[in-house]
Structure formats: C-alpha cells, structure tokens
N, C-alpha and C positions, 0 to 999 in steps of 0.2 A: 858200448864196450867199456871195459874197465875191470877193476877188481878192488878187493878190500882185504886188509890184514888187521886182526885184532890181537893186541898184546894185553894179557891180564896183568894188571899192576898190583892188585890186592884182592883177596877173597876173604869175606867175613861170614861167620855163621849168621843166619837171619831167621827170626821167628816172627810171623805176622800176628795180627790181632786175633786170629782164630786159633793160634797155637800151632800152626803148621810150620815145620822147620824146613829150611833150605839154605841157600847161599846167595849173598849179594856180591857180584863180581864187578869191580871197578876196572875199566879197561880203556885203552887208547885205540881208536879205530882210525886207520889210514885208508882213505878212499881215493882211487885213481879213476879217471874217465869222467863221467857225468857227475857234477857237483863234487869235485875233488876237494880234499882237505884233510886235516887231522882233527879229530873230535874226541873229547873226554866223554866217556859213555858208561852206562851201568847196565848190567843184565842180571836177571834173577834165575836161579836154577833150583828146581824142586825135584828131589828124587821121588819116584813112585814106589809104592810098597812092594809090588811084584813086577818084575820085568815083563814087558809085552813082546811077544814073538812077532817079528816082522817077516818080510820075504827073505829067503835065503838064510844067511848067517846073521842077519840084523836083529838085535834085541834092543828095545827102547827101555831105558832105565830111569829117565827123568824128563822133565819138561823145562824148556828154556823160554823165558820171556825177555824180549828186547824190542827196541824201537828202530824204525828206519823211515824217514831220516831222523838224525839226532837233532833235537831242539829242546829248549827248556820246557816248553808246553808238553811235548811228547814224553819227556822223562818224568814230569810231574804226574802224568796220567799213568805211566808205567808203575810208579810207586803206589798209586791207588789200587791198581789191578793186583799187584803182588801182595798187598795187604788184605785182599779179599779171597785169595786162593784157599781152598780147603779140600781135604780128603781126596787126593789124587789116587784113586783106585786103592 
C-alpha cells in the first residue's frame, strides 16, 4: 500500500538521434508506502501522429517512458531507450 505524486519541475523539447521529437520532463517523485522517499526523476513523452481510440471516451495521444524504481542505472537505460524511439504511428 502507498502512493506517489509527481511534480513536473521543467519540460524541454527533445529530439532523439532518429529525429523523432518529444519532450523530456524533469520531475520530483514523492513515494509513500513501500520504498518511500523523494526522488529526482526524468520521463520522456512522445506524441503519436494520430490519436488512437481506446475504450469509451479514452483517446491515446502519446507514449510516456519512465522508470520504476528510480535509480541512476535505470535512468541511464531510459535515456538510451528514448534515443532509439522512431515513427510512433
């Protein structure tokens, strides 16, 4: 049991080595419950060219890449993944 809260501190335009554009989001994650703490974190958001219709009123307009748990090794791997994304629909 527990929860988490993410506060976006800064959002930057991001273009990876394949020329795919998105956003790099610097955030602070506060986790309660198991493994509690406050972590400086990064997430990548890539919009997709055409929204994908989900169930009900849900439409998916982008893809979020993030890590859990936050660690320097996981964040380094996330940077590598974000740099290889291409052609999301």
